[in-house]
C-alpha positions, 0 to 999 in steps of 0.5 A: 611846634613840638610834637608829642607823638612817639618817634617811629621805631627804626627797622634795621636789618642787622638782626637778620644777620644770623639766619641770612648768612646761613641762608646765602651759604646754603642756597649757594651750596645747594645750587652748585653742588646739585648742579655739579652732581647732575652734570657728573651723572649726565656726563657718565651717560646716566639715564634721566631717572638716575640723574633725578635720583642722584640729584634728589639724594644730593638735595636731601643729604646736602640739606641735612648736612648743612643743617647739622654743620650750621647747628654745630658751628653756631652752637660753638659760638653760643657756648663761647658766649655763655662762658664769657657771660659766666666769667663776667658774672663772677667778675661783677661779684668779685670786683664791682668797683673795678667793673664800674671803672672798666665800663666807664673807661670803655665810654671814655674811649668812645668820646664821653667826658670822664665824669659823664662816662662814670655817671652812665656806667653807674646808671647802666649797671644799676639797671642791668650790670651784666647786660651793660658789660655783655653789650659794651665790653663783650659785643654780645647783644640780642640782635647778634647773639648766636641762634643755632636752631635758626641758623640750621633751619635757614641753611637747610631750607635755602640749600633745598631751594637752591638744589631744586633749581638744577633739578627742575631744569633736569626734569623740564629739559630734553636730554640733549640740552640737559648739560648746557642748560644746567651749566648755564643756569647754575653757573649764573648765565643771565644773572647780574648781581649775586650770582656773578660772585660765584659764577667762576667757582661754580663753573669750575666746580661743575667742569671738574665734576663733569670731567670726572663723570665723563672719565668714569662714563668712558671707563664703564 
């Protein structure tokens, strides 16, 4: 028996890719850079106040830097998208027939019968010619289009959250246990999935920073 109920809309996660990538990168940087900074100051025999001041400054500066860098880089992608769309508008005005054939050829390469491909191209271009070419020729879609502000906010927020973790450890941990605990938690001890991917490089970054801090602490 045929049901007249509309099929529920599928909820895909591909639309999250713009901010999720920026968020993962920001959180990773926040944890590792702040943990390395805290360890470097601690190894230089800094006081708790100086450690917290350095870590807080690193959190604020890092979040702003991540936001600015993400905004500029994603905006460059946005500029390329706009330039390609402008070029496509010009081509549609100059050679409408050729653009129909170009779109039909794309559908033929994906497995459609040539007659059906031409029919699909005609109908889609009659509905939204630029949208059809943007999606199927250029790979630009609403779900994947560049969103500079969204990426910048996601990067800054996730960096701040990640940076807060080693700072909380520094606040709550006795001075004698500060260095091993920050290294262990920020380096991924006890975390199974995502943290294992960055544990090696995180440990390396913190080891180098700690060595530099110890060197300057000895010299001072």
